[in-house]
C-alpha positions, 0 to 999 in steps of 0.5 A, spaced: 586 748 225 579 749 224 573 744 222 567 745 218 561 740 219 556 739 214 550 735 218 545 731 216 545 732 208 538 729 207 539 725 200 534 720 197 538 715 193 539 707 190 545 704 193 545 697 196 546 690 194 539 687 193 536 689 186 530 692 189 534 697 193 537 699 186 530 700 183 526 702 189 532 707 193 531 709 200 533 715 204 540 717 207 543 722 211 551 724 210 555 728 215 562 731 213 567 734 217 573 737 214 579 739 218 583 745 215 587 751 216 582 757 217 586 763 220 586 766 212 579 766 212 578 768 219 582 774 218 580 776 211 573 774 210 574 771 204 570 765 201 576 762 197 580 762 203 576 757 207 572 751 206 565 752 202 560 748 205 556 749 199 561 746 195 561 740 200 553 739 199 554 739 192 559 734 192 555 729 197 549 730 193 553 728 186 556 722 189 550 720 192 546 720 186 551 714 183 548 707 185 553 703 188 553 696 192 556 699 198 556 705 203 563 704 203 564 706 196 560 712 196 563 715 202 570 714 199 568 717 193 566 723 197 573 723 201 577 723 194 573 729 191 574 733 197 581 732 198 581 734 190 577 739 190 578 743 196 585 744 197 586 747 204 582 740 207 587 736 211 583 731 214 576 729 212 571 724 216 565 722 212 559 718 215 553 715 210 547 713 214 542 709 210 535 710 214 530 704 215 535 698 212 531 692 209 535 687 214 529 684 217 529 688 224 526 694 227 533 698 225 533 705 225 539 706 221 546 703 219 552 708 218 558 707 215 564 712 217 571 713 213 576 718 215 582 720 211 588 725 212 593 728 207 
């Protein structure tokens, strides 16, 4: 087994329960880890045998562009698409962070982490 980690994907998106959040938007950061059997990729040097991190970035950006009330919902959509579109993915961890959330305090970020496996 191996792991492909895509760290600190920065996205501007319109998520939140408050109407202002969906209108104004804010900054987010997404981290994705995918566990998969990378032995064939290491032996063949073929992109089709690994977890393509460009594809992961594409999935994240597409799903983050769809407004949601909850970060949990966005993270679950990202998980679902990775399992559908990347057949060798065995285990996936997605962390979605809202930078400077509007919660009435000096908070750097709020992070939702979801994990799933086949």
